[in-house]
C-alpha positions, 0 to 999 in steps of 0.5 A, a space after each residue: 499500500 502507498 499510504 503509511 496508514 494501510 502499509 506498516 512496512 512503509 512506517 518501518 522503512 520510513 522511522 527504523 526501529 530500536 534494537 530490541 534489547 534497548 526496548 525489552 521490558 526491564 524485568 528480563 535481565 540475562 534470561 532471568 525473569 524477576 519476580 513480577 510487581 501488582 500491575 498497573 489498572 487499567 480500563 473503564 466499567 465492567 472492564 477493568 485489567 491488572 497489567 502483567 507486562 511479563 507474561 510472554 518474556 523469552 530469552 530472545 537469544 533462543 525465542 526471537 520474535 520481531 513484530 507480533 501480528 495475532 494469536 489464537 487458543 487451540 481446543 488444549 488452551 495454548 496459545 498459538 502467535 505469529 511473529 515474522 521474521 526470515 530467521 525465526 521461526 513464524 508460529 510460537 506456542 504459548 503455555 497460559 503462564 506464558 512459557 513458550 511449549 514449541 515455535 514451528 514455522 520458516 516459511 512466513 516472513 512476512 506472518 499476520 494474520 492467524 485464524 482457527 477451527 476445528 476440534 481437538 486433533 482436527 483443528 487447522 490454522 488459516 496463516 496470511 502472508 502479505 510479504 510472499 503474498 500467500 495464504 497457508 492451511 496447515 494442522 495445528 502442528 505446522 504440516 502445510 495442507 493448502 497453500 492459496 496464491 493470487 485469485 487469478 479468478 477476479 479481474 482487479 489483479 494483473 499479477 502476483 504481487 498485489 495480492 496481500 492478504 491480511 486476514 481470514 474467516 471460516 466458516 463451520 462449514 469449512 468456507 472461508 473468506 480472505 481480507 487483501 487488507 494490504 494488496 487490492 481490498 477485496 474480500 474473497 469467498 472459497 469453498 473448504 476445498 480452496 475452490 473460488 465461490 465469489 468475491 466483493 469489496 475492493 478499493 474505494 470511499 464507498 459503502 461496499 468498499 473499504 481503505 485497508 480491509 485488514 479484518 475479518 470475522 464471521 459475528 454469529 451473535 445473532 444466530 439466526 442471521 450470520 453476518 462478515 463485521 470486516 475493518 475498514 482501518 485507514 477510515 476508522 470504522 467496522 462495515 457489516 457485509 451479509 455472506 453474499 457481500 451486500 452492506 449492512 451497516 457502517 459502525 465509524 469509531 473516530 481515532 481508531 486505527 482498528 486491526 481485527 474484530 473478535 468477538 466473545 460472548 457480547 461484546 466485540 473487542 480490538 486492538 487500535 493499533 495507533 491514534 493519531 500518529 505511525 510515527 512513536 508507541 501508540 495504541 488501547 484495546 476497545 471493547 464494544 457492547 452489543 449496541 457498538 458502543 465502545 465500552 471501556 478503553 484499557 490503555 487509554 482515555 474512557 470513552 465518551 460518547 457526550 457529543 453523539 457520536 465518539 470523541 477521539 480516545 488518547 493513548 496512557 502514553 504508556 500500557 502498548 506499545 502499538 498492540 496488534 491482535 487481542 485474544 479474550 481467554 474463556 476468564 475474561 482475561 485479554 493476551 496482547 502480541 504487539 506490532 512494532 514495539 521494539 520486538 517485546 513480547 506480548 503482554 496479559 491483562 488480567 481482568 478484575 
């Protein structure tokens, strides 16, 4: 993408990255994790949390990370996370205590979106990689099942490198959608075997178009009428569509550059990667209620709708370093991987 808001890689080139050692959480020294201190309290209303900055810290000489992107939890309660780097394992597998159990995958240098589906030994993953222009379906332990490149059926593509997928979402019947958030902004629909079915969207400002369709999820809170909730990140909004690609509504969230929506119970959670600029640390987590109103902003100012619309939130200046995703545990605790954070490891927010 040409816009700095649409392509994080442009930002990396423009600003440079301080070495991971200088920005590593101070509790890590020579491979020793010091005794944890009581974390700061963040959030608002019924969604308040204690911050555990040390939850995911590892020895970077043994388990290195670059930009950390997304997390999912498998049926065993293990937490899987994508991280970039041509010389790193691109998937780390944590337990709930923050210990890395294993890591795998060196063929996803731009490892980005991560989706999971299935049960027990039949679980599988979708990994999007905008740098290598492909989406890969793998087993839960990293064996490649299917690889998808640029969809030849979509006339909007003329070259393979235009396809820069950022996210997927999977239907219960195995059909899935790919969001080409850093490419041509199409949403492409496939059957369970990876056969093209249809597509919609594309770049633009119309209600059925996107300005960085960075994230997509299946919203089943209305079980009789599931829909697709899709990010238009650079426009700071969500857009809701039918499964056939018909636009239903736009949810404007001023000041929030949204990564992907995460549904948990009746709420929508998402990472706000930045609020103002892309040249410094920023960001927070947001929690929306069933009426699409933000009720808590851990790492940011209290939600303010006094004028009838959301007032642009303010970063608290300390909690996060460009959070990119949020995983919600069954206990309500949050796990947060961060992008362009000086190679820091994910942190945990314990719900109070």
